[in-house]
KEPAGU-569601 format. One line per field, with one value per residue (C-alpha): residue number from 1; x, y, z. Coordinates in nm, 4 decimals, m for minus. Example, Ala and Ser with C-alpha at 12.3 -4.5 7.8 and 13.67 -1.06 7.14 Angstrom:
BEGIN
seq = c(1	2) $
xx = c(1.2300	1.3670) $
yy = c(m0.4500	m0.1060) $
zz = c(0.7800	0.7140) $
REM end
This chain:
BEGIN
seq = c(1	2	3	4	5	6	7	8	9	10	11	12	13	14	15	16	17	18	19	20	21	22	23	24	25	26	27	28	29	30	31	32	33	34	35	36	37	38	39	40	41	42	43	44	45	46	47	48	49	50	51	52	53	54	55	56	57	58	59	60	61	62	63	64	65	66	67	68	69	70	71	72	73	74	75	76	77	78	79	80	81	82	83	84	85	86	87	88	89	90	91	92	93	94	95	96	97	98	99	100	101	102	103	104	105	106	107	108	109	110	111	112	113	114	115	116	117	118	119	120	121	122	123	124	125	126	127	128	129	130	131	132	133	134	135	136	137	138	139	140	141	142	143	144	145	146	147	148	149	150	151	152	153	154	155	156	157	158	159	160	161	162	163	164	165	166	167	168	169	170	171	172	173	174	175	176	177	178	179	180	181	182	183	184	185	186	187	188	189	190	191	192	193	194	195	196	197	198	199	200	201	202	203	204	205	206	207	208	209	210	211	212	213	214	215	216	217	218	219	220	221	222	223	224	225	226	227	228	229	230	231	232	233	234	235	236	237	238	239	240	241	242	243	244	245	246	247	248	249	250	251	252	253	254	255	256	257	258	259	260	261	262	263	264	265	266	267	268	269	270	271	272	273	274	275	276	277	278	279	280	281	282	283	284	285	286	287	288	289	290	291	292	293	294	295	296	297	298	299	300	301	302	303	304	305	306	307	308	309	310	311	312	313	314	315	316	317	318	319	320	321	322	323	324	325	326	327	328	329	330	331	332	333	334	335	336	337	338	339	340	341	342	343	344	345	346	347	348	349	350	351	352	353	354	355	356	357	358	359	360	361	362	363	364	365	366	367	368	369	370	371	372	373	374	375	376	377	378	379	380	381	382	383	384	385	386	387	388	389	390	391	392	393	394	395	396	397	398	399	400	401	402	403	404	405	406	407	408	409	410	411	412	413	414	415	416	417	418	419	420	421	422	423	424	425	426	427	428	429	430	431	432	433	434	435	436	437	438	439	440	441	442	443	444	445	446	447	448	449	450	451	452	453	454	455	456	457	458	459	460	461	462	463	464	465	466	467	468	469	470	471	472	473	474	475	476	477	478	479	480	481	482	483	484	485	486	487	488	489	490	491	492	493	494	495	496	497	498	499	500	501	502	503	504	505	506) $
xx = c(5.1961	5.1136	4.8955	4.9186	4.5673	4.5460	4.1930	4.1244	3.7606	3.5268	3.7950	4.0768	4.4222	4.5087	4.8600	4.8084	4.4628	4.1415	3.8412	3.5136	3.4594	3.1413	2.9164	2.8103	2.8957	2.6267	2.6766	2.5991	2.2694	2.1845	2.2492	2.0344	1.7517	1.7683	1.7549	1.4571	1.2814	1.3350	1.2682	1.0621	0.8349	0.5809	0.4501	0.6065	0.5367	0.1913	0.0350	0.2147	0.1811	0.2100	0.1927	0.5509	0.6422	1.0119	0.9784	1.1167	1.3674	1.1066	0.8694	1.1456	1.2575	0.8919	0.8506	0.5401	0.3504	0.6798	0.8463	1.1302	1.2770	1.6321	1.8690	2.0995	2.4636	2.3772	2.2636	2.2750	2.0074	1.7942	1.4762	1.5123	1.8586	1.7527	1.4642	1.6686	1.9222	1.6392	1.7874	1.4882	1.1198	1.0712	1.2184	1.1902	1.1159	0.8797	0.9806	1.3227	1.5775	1.7981	2.1453	2.4427	2.5646	2.2062	2.2255	2.5662	2.4404	2.1718	2.3930	2.6660	2.3855	2.2480	2.5982	2.6764	2.3967	2.1124	2.1656	1.8615	1.8769	1.5299	1.5677	1.6207	1.2952	1.2511	0.9863	0.7071	0.6450	0.5694	0.8424	0.6126	0.5182	0.1486	0.1260	0.2877	0.1173	0.1273	0.3544	0.3371	0.6829	0.8477	0.7933	1.1256	1.2967	1.3474	1.5595	1.2842	1.0293	0.8262	0.6999	0.5536	0.1829	0.1016	0.3039	0.2670	0.4407	0.7337	0.7766	0.7602	0.9878	1.2503	1.2626	1.3037	1.5862	1.7460	1.7685	1.8611	1.5294	1.3014	0.9320	0.7334	0.5825	0.2305	m0.0557	m0.2695	m0.6184	m0.7835	m0.5621	m0.6250	m1.0022	m0.9834	m0.7610	m1.0030	m1.2998	m1.1383	m0.9999	m1.3285	m1.5913	m1.4050	m1.5807	m1.4419	m1.5898	m1.7939	m1.6540	m1.8722	m1.7618	m1.3918	m1.4621	m1.6467	m1.3349	m1.0996	m1.2853	m1.3330	m1.0470	m1.1441	m0.8698	m1.0659	m1.1691	m0.9925	m1.1536	m1.4880	m1.4379	m1.3470	m1.6435	m1.8693	m1.7333	m1.7455	m2.1184	m2.2198	m2.3585	m2.0983	m1.8435	m1.9899	m2.0553	m1.6848	m1.5117	m1.7668	m1.6465	m1.3182	m1.4848	m1.7239	m1.4329	m1.2640	m1.5633	m1.6193	m1.9457	m2.1397	m2.5059	m2.4560	m2.2610	m2.0427	m1.9596	m2.1767	m2.5014	m2.4438	m2.7598	m2.8738	m2.8580	m3.2003	m3.1527	m2.7615	m2.8219	m2.9423	m2.5867	m2.4358	m2.6577	m2.5796	m2.2056	m2.2494	m2.4707	m2.2048	m1.9439	m2.1700	m2.2815	m1.9202	m2.0067	m1.7357	m1.5452	m1.5871	m1.9523	m1.9191	m1.7486	m1.9770	m2.2874	m2.1547	m2.0272	m2.2762	m2.5602	m2.8217	m2.6455	m2.5829	m2.9056	m3.2622	m3.4593	m3.8064	m4.0486	m4.3453	m4.5180	m4.5626	m4.9175	m4.8672	m4.8497	m4.4857	m4.2011	m4.0074	m3.6796	m3.4615	m3.6226	m3.5887	m3.2284	m3.1569	m3.3111	m3.0941	m2.7905	m2.8714	m2.8355	m2.4707	m2.4690	m2.5773	m2.2068	m2.2283	m2.5064	m2.2851	m1.9808	m1.8726	m2.0753	m2.1844	m2.5267	m2.4131	m2.2661	m2.6120	m2.6106	m2.4370	m2.5327	m2.2088	m2.0289	m2.2579	m2.1864	m1.8065	m1.7753	m2.0078	m1.8282	m1.4846	m1.5892	m1.7244	m1.3961	m1.1835	m1.3876	m1.3370	m0.9651	m0.9162	m1.1509	m1.1164	m0.7932	m0.5829	m0.4732	m0.5015	m0.6411	m0.7666	m0.4425	m0.5062	m0.8049	m0.5904	m0.2850	m0.1059	m0.0517	0.2951	0.3376	0.0979	0.0664	m0.2649	m0.2986	m0.5559	m0.7038	m0.7439	m0.9070	m1.1774	m1.2387	m1.3311	m1.5582	m1.7384	m1.8491	m2.0669	m2.1849	m2.5297	m2.5666	m2.8036	m2.9172	m3.2740	m3.5079	m3.6362	m3.9008	m3.7754	m4.1227	m4.3376	m4.5325	m4.8466	m4.7355	m4.6483	m4.9903	m5.1646	m4.9781	m5.1532	m5.4886	m5.3600	m5.3596	m5.6793	m5.5378	m5.2119	m5.3931	m5.6061	m5.3042	m5.1475	m5.4583	m5.4576	m5.0996	m5.1482	m5.4352	m5.2075	m4.9590	m5.2059	m5.3083	m5.5865	m5.8050	m5.9476	m5.8348	m6.0704	m6.0406	m5.9150	m5.8417	m6.1489	m6.2296	m6.0734	m5.7107	m5.5997	m5.8308	m5.7399	m5.3678	m5.4086	m5.5867	m5.3219	m5.0520	m5.2255	m5.2484	m4.8766	m4.7752	m4.9754	m4.8307	m4.4842	m4.5414	m4.6396	m4.3406	m4.5403	m4.4305	m4.6082	m4.9193	m4.9143	m5.1384	m5.4523	m5.4622	m5.6319	m5.8901	m5.9342	m5.5639	m5.5371	m5.8263	m5.6587	m5.3166	m5.4952	m5.6769	m5.3340	m5.1533	m5.4549	m5.4401	m5.0575	m5.1091	m5.3805	m5.1662	m4.9594	m4.5735	m4.4373	m4.3077	m3.9241	m3.7073	m3.3398	m3.1304	m2.9282	m2.7582	m2.9792	m2.9660	m3.0426	m3.2357	m3.0062	m2.6261	m2.4296	m2.0881	m1.7765	m1.4874	m1.1353	m1.1446	m0.8294	m0.6866	m1.0032	m1.2063	m1.5639	m1.5802	m1.2684	m1.3696	m1.1162	m1.1591	m1.4476	m1.3617	m1.4991	m1.5815	m1.3588	m1.1075	m0.8313	m0.6782	m0.8633) $
yy = c(m1.9664	m1.6534	m1.6274	m1.3563	m1.2504	m1.0844	m0.9744	m1.0463	m0.9396	m1.1427	m1.4006	m1.4237	m1.5725	m1.7571	m1.9162	m1.9822	m2.1245	m1.9588	m1.9469	m1.7672	m1.4597	m1.4100	m1.2727	m1.5023	m1.5776	m1.5780	m1.9551	m2.0359	m1.8334	m1.9901	m2.3553	m2.2900	m2.1605	m2.4649	m2.6990	m2.5075	m2.5075	m2.8850	m3.0191	m2.7721	m2.5595	m2.8276	m2.7886	m2.4584	m2.2640	m2.1481	m2.4149	m2.2595	m2.5674	m2.4790	m2.1092	m2.1407	m1.9907	m2.0507	m1.8506	m1.5274	m1.4209	m1.2070	m1.4936	m1.7384	m1.4969	m1.4550	m1.8521	m2.0302	m2.1880	m2.2878	m1.9540	m1.8131	m2.0753	m1.9471	m1.7379	m1.5622	m1.6422	m1.9297	m2.2502	m2.4553	m2.2269	m2.2360	m2.4414	m2.5089	m2.6591	m2.8629	m3.0085	m3.0989	m3.2736	m3.4942	m3.5053	m3.3866	m3.4350	m3.2265	m3.4119	m3.2515	m3.3143	m3.6050	m3.9346	m3.9111	m3.7035	m3.4569	m3.5677	m3.4666	m3.2209	m3.0572	m3.0212	m2.8712	m2.6223	m2.4785	m2.4742	m2.2823	m2.0490	m1.9764	m1.9356	m1.6935	m1.4631	m1.6242	m1.3785	m1.3302	m1.0772	m0.9197	m0.9120	m1.2833	m1.4805	m1.8395	m2.0375	m2.1672	m2.4520	m2.7684	m3.0279	m3.3282	m3.4895	m3.5135	m3.1275	m3.0295	m2.9135	m3.1994	m3.1244	m3.3267	m3.4711	m3.5156	m3.8584	m4.0372	m4.1634	m4.5393	m4.7644	m4.9982	m4.7398	m4.9921	m5.1253	m4.7845	m4.7438	m4.4665	m4.2540	m4.5019	m4.7566	m4.5278	m4.4561	m4.8383	m4.9428	m4.6680	m4.7948	m5.1608	m5.0487	m4.8593	m5.1865	m5.3998	m5.5846	m5.6922	m5.6670	m5.9837	m6.1228	m6.0055	m6.1919	m6.4006	m6.3042	m6.5527	m6.4313	m6.0640	m6.1257	m6.2887	m6.0071	m5.7381	m5.9098	m5.9707	m5.6047	m5.4316	m5.6763	m5.8785	m6.1880	m6.4388	m6.4347	m6.7122	m6.9322	m6.7632	m6.4224	m6.5416	m6.6714	m6.3685	m6.1569	m6.4172	m6.4318	m6.0605	m5.9784	m5.6200	m5.3524	m5.2078	m5.5418	m5.4607	m5.1219	m5.2727	m5.5230	m5.2524	m5.0349	m5.3305	m5.4130	m5.0478	m5.0251	m5.3179	m5.2585	m5.4985	m5.2282	m4.9982	m5.2848	m5.3850	m5.0427	m4.8768	m5.1239	m4.9491	m4.6172	m4.7671	m4.9225	m4.5926	m4.4110	m4.6940	m4.8059	m5.0738	m5.1642	m5.1667	m4.9546	m5.2219	m5.2553	m5.4621	m5.2846	m5.3042	m5.1151	m5.1140	m4.8197	m4.8848	m4.6912	m4.7257	m4.9460	m4.6327	m4.4737	m4.7989	m4.7901	m4.4319	m4.4890	m4.7761	m4.5477	m4.2820	m4.5112	m4.6563	m4.3139	m4.1974	m3.8907	m3.6273	m3.6537	m3.3084	m3.3438	m3.6786	m3.4880	m3.1846	m3.4173	m3.5948	m3.2925	m3.0306	m3.1457	m2.9884	m2.6540	m2.6636	m2.8083	m2.7327	m3.0341	m2.9070	m3.1961	m3.0091	m3.1301	m2.8895	m2.9770	m3.3455	m3.6612	m3.7200	m3.5425	m3.3290	m3.4869	m3.2104	m3.2380	m3.6165	m3.5832	m3.3278	m3.5346	m3.8352	m3.6150	m3.5524	m3.9166	m3.8513	m3.6862	m4.0181	m4.0756	m3.8809	m4.0939	m4.4168	m4.5379	m4.7262	m4.5801	m4.7145	m4.5806	m4.5332	m4.2187	m4.0616	m4.0846	m3.7465	m3.4922	m3.3219	m3.6701	m3.7669	m3.4358	m3.4372	m3.8006	m3.7565	m3.4347	m3.5894	m3.8968	m3.6661	m3.4646	m3.7707	m3.9253	m3.6115	m3.5979	m3.9684	m3.9922	m3.6413	m3.4943	m3.8090	m3.7147	m3.8683	m3.5482	m3.7392	m3.6951	m3.3207	m3.3810	m3.4162	m3.2034	m3.0491	m3.3135	m3.4341	m3.5434	m3.3354	m2.9654	m2.9575	m2.7852	m2.8615	m2.5235	m2.6148	m2.9489	m2.7716	m2.5165	m2.8118	m2.9770	m2.6460	m2.6764	m2.9836	m2.8257	m2.7466	m3.0705	m3.3486	m3.6748	m3.6527	m3.8896	m3.7368	m3.8734	m3.9641	m3.8820	m3.5866	m3.3979	m3.5438	m3.8981	m3.8237	m3.6771	m3.9572	m4.2174	m4.0759	m4.2144	m4.5625	m4.4993	m4.7045	m5.0081	m4.9712	m4.9021	m5.2208	m5.4330	m5.2815	m5.3611	m5.7165	m5.7549	m5.6241	m5.8734	m6.1574	m6.0510	m6.0837	m6.4439	m6.3592	m6.1846	m5.8328	m5.5369	m5.5847	m5.9759	m6.1008	m6.4752	m6.7090	m6.8821	m6.8820	m6.9621	m6.8892	m7.1635	m7.4203	m7.3624	m7.3883	m7.7257	m7.8590	m7.7502	m7.9451	m8.2610	m8.2378	m8.2107	m8.5200	m8.7117	m8.6091	m8.7478	m9.0880	m9.0740	m9.0421	m8.7841	m8.4459	m8.4209	m8.1496	m7.8633	m7.8652	m7.5910	m7.2663	m7.1954	m6.8334	m6.7547	m6.9153	m6.6986	m6.3930	m6.4692	m6.5083	m6.1739	m6.0141	m6.1374	m6.0345	m5.6897	m5.6539	m5.7673	m5.5039	m5.2339	m5.0506	m5.0213	m4.6884	m4.4437	m4.4569	m4.2498	m4.1978	m4.0818	m3.7775	m3.4743	m3.1681	m2.8541	m2.8119	m2.4936	m2.4166	m2.4450	m2.5245	m2.3686	m2.5712	m2.5616	m2.6886	m2.9981	m3.0347	m3.3773	m3.4463	m3.4866	m3.3573	m3.2676	m3.0532	m2.7537	m2.4985	m2.1832	m2.1424	m2.2362	m2.0641	m2.2552	m2.2552	m2.4505	m2.1913	m1.9648	m1.6505) $
zz = c(3.4430	3.2629	2.9398	2.6830	2.5614	2.2204	2.0995	1.7319	1.6473	1.8459	1.9437	2.1943	2.1224	2.4407	2.4417	2.0582	2.0850	1.9448	2.1899	2.1820	2.3941	2.6069	2.3500	2.0684	1.7039	1.4462	1.3730	1.7480	1.7095	1.3820	1.5118	1.8323	1.6276	1.3964	1.7020	1.8537	1.5136	1.4519	1.7906	1.9961	1.7825	1.7090	2.0645	2.1682	1.8533	1.7503	1.9771	2.2927	2.4992	2.8623	2.7444	2.6186	2.2988	2.1747	1.8470	1.9948	2.2597	2.4418	2.4834	2.5699	2.8445	2.9682	2.9694	3.0356	3.3366	3.4989	3.4711	3.2327	2.9990	3.0120	3.2226	2.9647	3.0534	3.2894	3.1225	3.4442	3.5998	3.2925	3.2890	2.9246	2.9636	3.2667	3.0639	2.7570	2.9880	3.1135	3.4595	3.6625	3.6506	3.3327	3.0390	2.6941	2.4174	2.4886	2.3306	2.1606	2.3539	2.1880	2.0789	2.2948	2.0219	2.0075	2.3863	2.3648	2.0986	2.3219	2.6133	2.4490	2.3042	2.6535	2.8160	2.5521	2.6295	2.4041	2.1287	1.9093	1.6276	1.5953	1.2049	1.1975	1.1664	1.2635	1.0662	1.2583	1.0219	1.2138	1.2367	1.2793	0.9424	0.9977	1.0615	0.7483	0.4410	0.1779	m0.1075	m0.4338	m0.4963	m0.8240	m0.9993	m0.9800	m1.2820	m1.3178	m1.5316	m1.6409	m1.7490	m1.9332	m1.6071	m1.5127	m1.5838	m1.3359	m1.0945	m0.7990	m1.0108	m1.0498	m0.6634	m0.5921	m0.8803	m0.7780	m0.4272	m0.5648	m0.7887	m0.5073	m0.3136	m0.5934	m0.6021	m0.8993	m0.9027	m0.8677	m1.2091	m1.2952	m1.1597	m1.3993	m1.4678	m1.2299	m0.9415	m1.0339	m1.0218	m0.6760	m0.5395	m0.6730	m0.5109	m0.1735	m0.1688	m0.2671	m0.1273	0.1227	m0.0427	m0.2972	m0.6469	m0.7870	m1.0525	m1.2989	m1.2092	m1.2472	m1.5882	m1.7071	m1.6385	m1.7733	m2.0996	m2.1389	m2.3952	m2.4249	m2.3486	m2.0544	m1.8939	m1.5644	m1.5587	m1.6029	m1.3239	m1.0938	m1.1756	m1.1322	m0.7862	m0.6817	m0.7940	m0.5757	m0.2220	m0.0923	m0.1334	0.1189	0.3604	0.3288	0.3315	0.5735	0.8572	0.8801	0.9591	1.1956	1.3911	1.3840	1.5424	1.8019	1.6563	1.8496	1.9118	2.2822	2.5421	2.6978	3.0644	3.2968	3.2123	2.8260	2.7292	2.3817	2.1231	1.9737	1.6488	1.6203	1.3010	1.1212	1.1613	1.0336	0.7206	0.6804	0.6573	0.4203	0.1898	0.2086	0.0710	m0.1934	m0.3118	m0.3318	m0.1075	m0.0891	0.2295	0.3136	0.3090	0.4991	0.7890	0.7849	0.8113	1.1213	1.3068	1.2139	1.0047	1.2353	1.1903	0.8143	0.6672	0.7667	0.9001	0.8696	0.8165	0.6900	0.3702	0.0715	m0.0616	m0.1073	0.1071	m0.0018	0.1803	m0.0608	m0.1642	m0.0214	0.3124	0.3083	0.2144	0.4964	0.7699	0.6449	0.6715	1.0346	1.1086	1.0669	1.4052	1.5618	1.5861	1.9110	2.0559	2.0572	2.2340	2.5411	2.8324	3.1596	3.2584	3.6165	3.4896	3.5022	3.8790	3.8643	3.6006	3.6072	3.5677	3.2770	3.0927	3.1574	3.0396	2.7319	2.6253	2.6735	2.4588	2.1850	2.1747	2.1853	1.8964	1.6950	1.7652	1.6701	1.3732	1.2042	1.3320	1.3653	1.7178	2.0406	2.2269	2.5285	2.7199	2.7445	2.9524	3.2687	3.1563	2.8681	2.5983	2.6240	2.2566	2.0549	2.0561	2.2496	2.5847	2.8477	2.7720	2.4115	2.5102	2.7222	2.4576	2.2328	2.5003	2.5380	2.1894	2.2885	2.6151	2.4731	2.2689	2.3790	2.2439	2.1054	1.9190	1.5948	1.3467	0.9911	0.8438	0.7754	1.0474	0.8923	0.9346	1.2949	1.3713	1.1819	1.3944	1.7021	1.5687	1.6532	2.0268	2.0937	1.9359	2.1290	2.4577	2.3935	2.3526	2.6625	2.8785	2.7538	2.8444	3.1789	3.2379	3.1098	3.3726	3.6480	3.5552	3.3244	3.5831	3.5600	3.7408	4.0384	4.0739	4.4024	4.4327	4.4465	4.1209	3.7757	3.7166	4.0818	4.2379	3.9586	4.0167	4.4008	4.3582	4.1081	4.3557	4.6400	4.4152	4.3098	4.6691	4.7590	4.4636	4.5677	4.9163	4.7543	4.5299	4.2181	3.9526	3.9382	3.7330	3.4529	3.5131	3.3041	3.0317	3.1237	2.8659	3.0059	2.9845	2.6330	2.5034	2.6605	2.5034	2.1652	2.1962	2.3060	1.9877	1.7608	1.9193	1.8609	1.5030	1.4480	1.6050	1.3312	1.3593	1.5075	1.2516	1.1896	1.4204	1.4888	1.7959	1.6800	1.8339	1.9161	2.1099	2.4754	2.5823	2.8720	2.7942	3.1097	3.1671	3.0828	3.3290	3.3027	3.5167	3.7380	3.6558	3.4525	3.7760	3.7288	4.1030	4.0872	3.8626	3.7619	3.5629	3.3161	2.9641	2.6466	2.3469	2.0360	1.8314	1.8445	2.1000	2.1864) $
REM end
């Protein structure tokens, strides 16, 4: 059979049918760019995951770590097409696959030569909702406008009307009071507190109730718990050893104070990540016994960095210095990602993240930021108070000696057997053994007056000894900053290339 081919612009007329010639129409290019922008640029745009940038034809042809992304004119030989078909080991995008029509669009675009007009620009705006810049939407119009007291009411009511639903009736005042108490304090109100609100007939009664609840210390205790859960707060490290974080409670109280004082979130973040860098923590006095208010506030800011002295951490990591640093830095970065960025960055410790635009190189550039950081105990009082506390050494030393003597059975440092409690105990043991042979119950050992007197002296010595000045475990700087390397598969024993510090690509 013979066909008559007639060229009409970019089209061929084949036996009465229109088909595309090898070249490309503008619509195919436009559709391909739209698919790439919507489904690929979150990871392979500015983030350049696996060093692949799909925002320009030149970078697409260059490809990433696995080589060129496309072979113009041959979709079947193109790595990009193989990945979106999800037939081999590499399956992209992660999660939800492209629709058959989207796969066809990219296939046709590659087979047609992957045309890409240089004057045409593709927006690098992220496609994932959490990476987009917030835009204030217009307040929707509703039928029952009388129910709208604030813009949030309008959005809720619009959805209800859209689904043919009616709002629930308003709560009575007693129910409203209980809801407010449970929401803000996590505790039920007393009957008197309920009646106080019920009997308050002023127009701003509800506003006064809310202000009263927000002013209570219970508010910070209730809502601070959510943040403490987010940053994996605990008083112990978990695992079999489960060692104690002795001053962890100071960070807990710091968080509660921040909520109760309505501290701006930006300041809250800065204090936890970089308080030692942003605020001076000089503890020197300025002519009086009281620490200046500004210095006291600054040292309390630094307690925010105690965030990085907590976490689930087996002490066995300290058997290897490299392992300890690797695990501690990974925990620090993972906590920053989860708490402050809202991202599970931990996946990038071993490989480029499969769901978020975070490469392994990005991950270790972040860990390098913590390479020179160490945990250190600092005093929360002035330098004068620290020096004054050293005058108490004789009292503490006396208590320590008495404690050692009690541990040796009440004998002095040079005593060796003979009389005293040792001989009495030996005689009592022999008597008990004789009674046991006769079937009689063992006789209780007689009280040792020497030991009793020693324990009394020990107790009095500890009572006289003053308490140690308050301190906190915070983040500090090490004198020698070790190098950070990309760890192959996250293994501290398998170091790759050296990594510089930073939060963006060099």
